[in-house]
C-alpha positions in Angstrom: -13.5 5.5 -7.8 -13.6 5.2 -10.9 -10.4 2.8 -10.8 -9.5 -0.2 -8.7 -5.8 -0.4 -7.3 -4.4 -3.1 -7.6 -0.4 -4.4 -8.6 0.2 -6.6 -11.2 2.3 -9.5 -11.2 5.5 -9.1 -13.9 7.3 -12.8 -13.1 7.2 -15.3 -15.5 5.5 -12.5 -17.6 6.0 -10.1 -20.2 5.4 -6.4 -20.9 4.8 -5.1 -24.3 5.9 -1.3 -25.4 4.1 0.1 -29.2 6.6 2.7 -30.0 9.7 3.8 -30.4 10.5 7.6 -29.7 10.7 9.6 -26.3 7.2 8.9 -25.0 8.1 4.7 -25.5 11.5 5.1 -23.6 9.7 7.0 -20.9 7.8 3.7 -20.3 10.9 1.5 -20.7 12.9 3.5 -18.0 9.4 2.7 -15.7 9.1 -1.2 -16.0 13.0 -1.8 -16.3 12.9 -1.9 -12.7 10.4 -5.2 -12.3 11.3 -8.7 -13.1 9.6 -9.0 -16.8 10.4 -9.4 -20.0 10.4 -5.7 -22.0 9.5 -6.1 -25.4 9.7 -3.2 -27.4 7.9 -2.6 -31.1 8.4 0.2 -33.3 10.2 1.7 -36.7 12.6 3.9 -35.6 14.2 3.0 -32.4 15.5 6.4 -29.6 19.0 5.9 -28.9 17.8 5.3 -24.9 15.9 2.4 -26.2 18.8 1.0 -28.2 21.2 1.4 -25.2 18.5 -0.7 -23.6 18.4 -3.1 -25.9 22.2 -3.6 -26.3 22.3 -3.5 -22.2 20.1 -7.0 -22.3 16.9 -4.8 -20.6 14.6 -4.8 -22.9 14.3 -6.3 -26.5 13.5 -4.8 -30.0 10.8 -5.8 -32.4 10.2 -4.6 -35.5 6.9 -2.9 -35.7 5.4 -5.4 -38.3 5.9 -8.1 -36.1 3.2 -6.9 -34.0 1.0 -10.4 -33.8 -0.7 -12.5 -31.0 2.2 -14.3 -30.0 3.2 -11.1 -29.1 1.1 -10.5 -26.1 1.4 -13.6 -24.6 1.9 -13.5 -21.1 1.5 -10.1 -21.3 1.0 -8.4 -18.2 0.1 -5.1 -19.4 0.9 -3.8 -23.0 2.1 0.5 -23.6 0.9 1.8 -26.6 3.1 4.9 -26.5 4.1 6.6 -30.4 3.4 9.9 -29.6 0.8 10.3 -32.6 -2.9 10.3 -31.3 -4.3 8.4 -34.7 -1.1 5.5 -34.5 -2.1 5.6 -30.8 -5.8 4.7 -31.6 -4.7 2.1 -33.9 -2.5 0.3 -32.5 -5.2 0.2 -29.2 -7.9 -1.3 -31.4 -5.2 -3.5 -32.6 -3.6 -4.8 -29.1 -7.4 -5.5 -28.0 -8.3 -7.2 -31.2 -5.1 -10.4 -30.9 -5.8 -10.6 -27.1 -4.0 -8.2 -24.9 -5.9 -8.3 -21.9 -4.7 -4.9 -20.4 -3.5 -1.8 -22.5 -2.6 1.5 -21.3 -2.7 4.5 -23.9 -0.2 7.4 -22.9 -2.6 10.5 -22.6 -5.6 8.4 -23.6 -7.4 7.5 -20.2 -10.8 6.7 -21.9 -8.3 4.4 -24.3 -7.1 3.0 -21.0 -7.7 -0.4 -19.2 -5.5 0.7 -16.6 -4.1 3.8 -15.5 -0.2 4.6 -14.3 0.4 5.5 -11.2 3.5 8.0 -9.8 5.4 4.9 -7.6 7.4 5.8 -4.9 10.0 2.8 -5.3 11.5 1.1 -2.3 11.2 -2.1 -3.4 9.4 -4.6 -2.0 8.2 -1.3 -0.6 6.1 0.5 -3.4 3.6 2.9 -3.2 1.5 3.9 -6.1 -0.3 7.5 -6.1 -3.0 8.2 -8.7 -5.6 10.4 -9.6 -7.8 8.5 -12.5 -6.1 10.9 -15.0 -7.4 14.2 -13.9 -4.3 15.4 -12.1 -0.8 13.7 -13.0 0.8 16.7 -11.6 -0.9 16.5 -8.5 0.1 13.1 -8.3 4.1 13.9 -8.2 3.4 15.9 -6.1 2.5 13.7 -3.5 5.1 11.2 -4.8 7.8 13.9 -3.4 6.0 13.9 0.2 6.1 10.4 0.5 9.5 10.4 -0.9 10.7 12.3 1.8 8.6 10.5 4.5 10.2 7.0 3.7 13.9 6.2 4.2 15.8 4.9 0.9 17.0 1.9 3.0 13.3 1.4 3.5 13.0 -1.9 1.4 16.1 -3.9 2.8 14.5 -3.9 6.6 10.5 -5.3 4.3 13.0 -7.8 2.8 14.8 -8.6 5.7 11.5 -9.3 7.8 10.4 -11.1 4.6 12.9 -13.5 5.2 11.6 -13.7 9.1 8.0 -14.5 8.5 8.1 -17.5 8.1 10.3 -18.5 11.6 8.0 -15.3 13.2 4.7 -17.5 12.4 5.7 -20.5 13.9 6.9 -19.2 17.0 4.2 -16.1 18.0 0.4 -16.6 17.4 -1.7 -14.1 15.5 -1.6 -11.3 17.9 1.2 -11.2 19.4 2.6 -11.5 15.6 1.2 -8.1 14.7 2.6 -6.8 18.0 5.7 -7.9 17.2 5.4 -6.5 13.2 4.5 -3.3 15.3 7.2 -3.1 17.5 9.9 -4.3 14.4 8.7 -1.2 12.1 8.1 1.8 14.9 11.0 0.7 17.0 15.1 0.2 17.4 15.2 -2.3 14.8 14.1 0.6 12.3 16.0 3.2 13.6 19.3 0.8 13.8 18.4 -0.3 10.1 18.3 3.7 8.6 21.2 4.8 9.8 23.0 2.1 8.0 23.5 -0.8 11.0 21.7 -3.4 9.0 23.5 -6.1 11.0 22.4 -4.9 14.3 18.8 -4.5 12.8 18.8 -8.2 11.9 20.4 -9.2 16.1 17.8 -6.6 17.1 15.0 -8.2 15.6 16.2 -12.0 16.2 16.9 -11.4 19.9 13.2 -10.2 20.3 12.2 -13.1 18.3 14.0 -15.5 20.8 12.4 -14.3 24.2 9.0 -14.8 23.0 5.6 -13.1 23.5 5.3 -11.2 26.3 1.3 -11.3 28.3 -1.4 -10.5 26.1 -3.1 -7.4 28.0 -6.3 -6.2 26.6 -6.9 -2.3 26.5 -9.7 0.2 25.9 -9.0 3.7 23.7 -12.3 5.9 24.2 -11.9 8.0 21.3 -14.0 11.1 19.9 -14.8 10.6 16.7 -15.9 14.3 16.3 -18.6 15.6 14.1 -18.5 13.3 11.6 -15.9 14.2 9.4 -13.1 11.1 8.9 -10.0 14.2 8.6 -11.3 15.8 11.9 -10.1 12.6 13.6 -7.3 13.1 16.1 -4.0 11.3 14.8 -3.9 9.7 18.0 -7.2 8.6 17.5 -6.4 7.4 14.3 -3.7 4.9 15.0 -5.3 3.9 17.9 -7.9 2.6 15.2 -5.4 1.0 13.1 -4.1 -1.3 15.6 -7.8 -2.4 17.2 -8.8 -5.7 17.3 -12.2 -4.5 18.0 -13.7 -1.3 17.4 -17.4 -0.9 19.3 -19.8 1.8 18.4 -23.4 2.8 18.7 -25.6 2.9 16.0 -24.9 7.0 15.5 -21.5 6.6 14.4 -20.9 8.5 11.3 -20.1 5.4 8.7 -17.1 7.1 7.0 -15.1 6.8 10.6 -14.8 3.4 10.1 -13.3 3.4 7.3 -10.1 4.6 9.0 -10.2 1.4 11.2 -7.4 -1.5 10.2 -9.0 -3.7 7.8 -9.3 -6.8 9.3 -10.4 -5.5 13.2 -13.8 -6.4 14.5 -16.8 -3.8 14.4 -19.9 -4.0 16.8 -22.7 -1.6 16.9 -23.7 -1.7 20.3 -26.8 -0.6 22.4 -23.8 -1.2 25.0 -21.0 0.2 24.1 -19.1 0.5 27.3 -19.8 -3.3 28.6 -18.9 -4.6 25.7 -15.5 -3.0 25.0 -15.0 -4.1 29.1 -15.9 -7.5 27.8 -13.9 -7.5 25.1 -10.8 -5.8 26.8 -10.9 -8.3 29.5 -10.7 -11.3 27.5 -7.1 -10.0 25.7 -8.7 -7.7 22.8 -7.5 -3.9 22.4 -10.9 -2.4 22.4 -11.7 1.4 20.5 -14.8 2.6 21.9 -15.7 5.6 19.5 -17.9 8.0 20.4 -19.5 10.4 17.7 -18.5 14.1 19.2 -15.5 15.1 21.5 -15.6 12.5 23.8 -14.7 15.2 26.1 -15.5 12.9 29.4 -14.9 9.5 29.8 -18.1 7.6 31.6 -17.3 6.8 35.5 -17.2 3.4 35.1 -14.1 3.3 32.5 -12.5 6.1 33.8 -12.5 4.6 38.0 -10.7 1.0 36.0 -7.3 -0.5 37.7 -7.0 -3.6 36.2 -7.3 -2.7 32.3 -4.8 -0.2 30.3 -7.5 2.8 29.8 -6.8 6.1 27.0 -8.6 8.9 26.6 -8.5 10.0 23.2 -10.7 13.3 22.4 -11.8 14.6 19.2 -13.3 17.6 18.0 -16.1 18.9 19.4 
């Protein structure tokens, strides 16, 4: 990656747009969804910008007011005049006056940060970037993701956020993860998606009152395929995302581990089966990754009756 994806905090901060025409209006449309103070500095303002100012959603400033104070508390500065010469000069001026992060429209070489395509289900936000190489592709990916995420998903996330404190007090770390997996993949999400928000909240609170069930370990014996991460089966990826521990031998292709949950423990083992059994009997969800198809499980796994063992073959 040539650009590291991050989300900029905007609460109590300012976003500055330098320009007054259509490009500046486009940026204003993008950032008015944040809680930042929006200041647009230019000479001749687009009708849309004037309307936003009348609504109190942005503040217009004369370009002669571009000085260091303008960039105090600025999370990001957009340079969007539509003129290559003016954009270059304003970029240099903004940096000289201390602007920390500057984005110049359609000039990746002058950008400290690049503007992604955004799927907004606030507080759930998905950002898609192509490092400035293929914005049309970014928009196509955005469209695909828009169809995957129900319109009310943000409100469900907000409900979960309000419950995090109570969940944290009542459940252990493992039980919390199980609880949230249930919330976001079961009847709570289904009820919320169909508009039954009160029912969803009732289900969530009732499940929390029930408390956690017994902690049970499991083993998923996953064939990692020939070595390419995109050839691991969908079920295999899901199990890796759920795992507490991923056990594998020294001959596993390193890219495969990128599919695992970020905070899952990884273990290179000389005896993967024994290590997987030991961890599962202590209550961990274990993925045992093997190269190739993993067409047959070892006999000492296949014959187990005291643990949940799942066989997830890969591509040979």
